[in-house]
C-alpha positions in Angstrom: -32.3 9.0 8.1 -30.9 11.8 6.3 -28.1 9.9 4.0 -24.8 10.2 4.0 -22.6 10.0 1.6 -19.4 8.4 2.6 -18.6 6.4 -1.0 -18.9 8.4 -3.7 -18.4 6.8 -7.3 -17.4 9.6 -9.4 -17.7 9.0 -13.0 -15.1 10.7 -16.0 -15.5 10.3 -19.7 -11.5 12.7 -19.5 -13.4 15.3 -21.8 -12.2 18.5 -20.1 -15.1 20.0 -18.8 -15.4 16.9 -16.6 -12.9 18.0 -13.8 -16.5 20.7 -13.3 -18.6 17.1 -12.1 -15.3 16.4 -9.2 -15.3 19.6 -8.1 -18.9 18.1 -6.7 -17.7 14.7 -6.2 -15.4 16.2 -3.6 -17.6 18.9 -1.8 -19.4 16.0 -1.0 -16.6 14.2 -0.2 -15.8 16.9 2.0 -18.9 17.2 3.7 -19.6 13.6 4.7 -16.4 12.9 5.6 -16.7 10.1 2.2 -14.5 9.1 -0.2 -14.4 8.7 -4.2 -13.7 6.3 -6.3 -12.7 7.6 -10.0 -14.3 5.5 -13.2 -13.4 5.8 -16.5 -14.9 3.4 -19.2 -13.7 2.7 -22.6 -16.5 2.5 -24.8 -16.3 -1.4 -27.0 -15.1 -0.6 -30.4 -17.9 -1.2 -33.5 -18.0 -4.3 -34.6 -17.6 -3.0 -38.2 -14.6 -0.9 -37.2 -12.8 -4.1 -35.6 -14.1 -6.3 -38.8 -11.9 -4.0 -41.2 -8.4 -3.7 -39.5 -9.0 -7.5 -38.2 -9.2 -7.8 -41.9 -6.4 -5.3 -42.8 -3.9 -6.5 -39.7 -4.9 -10.1 -39.9 -7.0 -11.4 -37.2 -4.4 -13.5 -35.6 -2.1 -10.1 -35.1 -5.3 -7.9 -34.1 -5.7 -10.3 -31.4 -1.9 -9.8 -29.9 -2.3 -6.7 -30.0 -5.2 -6.0 -28.1 -4.1 -8.6 -25.7 -0.4 -6.6 -25.2 -1.8 -3.5 -25.5 -5.0 -3.5 -23.4 -2.5 -3.1 -20.3 -0.8 -0.7 -21.6 -3.5 1.9 -22.2 -5.4 0.6 -19.4 -2.0 2.0 -17.2 -2.0 5.1 -19.3 -5.6 5.9 -18.6 -5.2 5.0 -14.8 -1.8 7.5 -14.6 -4.2 10.2 -16.6 -6.7 10.1 -14.2 -4.8 10.3 -11.0 -2.7 13.5 -12.1 -6.1 15.1 -12.8 -7.3 14.6 -9.3 -3.9 15.9 -8.2 -4.2 19.2 -10.9 -8.1 19.4 -9.5 -6.8 19.6 -6.2 -2.9 21.1 -6.1 -3.5 23.4 -2.4 -5.7 20.0 -0.6 -3.4 17.3 0.1 -6.6 15.9 2.4 -8.6 15.7 -0.5 -6.6 14.3 -2.8 -6.8 11.3 -0.1 -10.0 11.0 -0.7 -9.7 9.5 -3.9 -9.6 5.8 -2.7 -9.4 4.2 -5.9 -9.2 4.3 -9.9 -10.6 2.5 -11.9 -11.1 1.7 -15.7 -13.3 -0.7 -17.2 -14.5 -1.8 -20.7 -17.8 -1.8 -21.9 -21.2 -0.5 -22.2 -20.1 2.6 -20.2 -24.1 2.7 -18.3 -23.8 -0.8 -17.2 -20.3 -0.3 -16.0 -21.1 2.1 -13.9 -24.1 0.8 -12.2 -21.7 -2.3 -11.8 -18.8 -0.5 -10.1 -21.4 1.0 -7.7 -22.3 -1.9 -6.1 -18.6 -3.5 -6.0 -17.7 0.0 -3.7 -21.2 0.1 -2.6 -21.6 3.6 -3.9 -23.7 5.5 -1.4 -23.8 8.6 -4.1 -22.7 8.0 -7.8 -21.4 11.9 -9.5 -21.0 12.2 -13.0 -21.7 15.3 -16.1 -24.1 15.0 -18.6 -22.8 16.9 -22.7 -27.0 17.7 -22.7 -26.5 17.8 -26.4 -29.8 18.6 -27.4 -33.3 17.6 -27.8 -33.1 15.7 -31.5 -30.3 13.5 -30.1 -31.5 13.0 -26.9 -34.9 12.0 -28.0 -33.1 9.1 -30.2 -29.9 7.9 -27.9 -30.3 8.9 -24.4 -27.1 10.1 -22.9 -25.3 7.7 -20.2 -27.0 9.8 -17.8 -29.8 8.9 -18.4 -29.6 5.3 -18.7 -27.6 5.4 -15.7 -30.6 7.9 -14.0 -32.8 5.6 -15.1 -31.6 2.0 -14.2 -29.6 3.0 -10.8 -31.5 2.6 -7.1 -29.2 4.4 -5.8 -28.7 8.1 -5.8 -27.5 9.5 -9.1 -26.0 13.3 -9.0 -25.7 14.9 -11.9 -23.9 17.7 -13.8 -24.4 19.2 -16.2 -21.2 20.0 -18.0 -20.7 24.1 -20.5 -19.1 22.5 -23.5 
């Protein structure tokens, strides 16, 4: 059976050149008359940074600050993603209708991408990879590589030009 990509999860880091991977997602959605779910993941903050800020601000104030401003940050990122989709598709309003949803998650990017793919029952995950060199690759790996290794779904990775 030839696969059809009706539900596409597009994961973005919001970098300036992430639009390239989005264009691939749009092209595939056009071809298969599919829908695109856009995801951005806010990575966890290093515990050393949290401890430092907590010491400076006071633990109680940091907790209150996080609760108060987390929703604002998520809403701003959702607005940026919506603007991004509109700016990428100015001459194709029908493609804007292909965007089924915008989601901002928090945590480990690879794990959140895989979880979102399950949640929307994605037929395909589309994402970019920065390809920052062999030495860094050997020691750190990339989010795209971790998603590729762990995903049970097809993954389309577009190399992002820096």
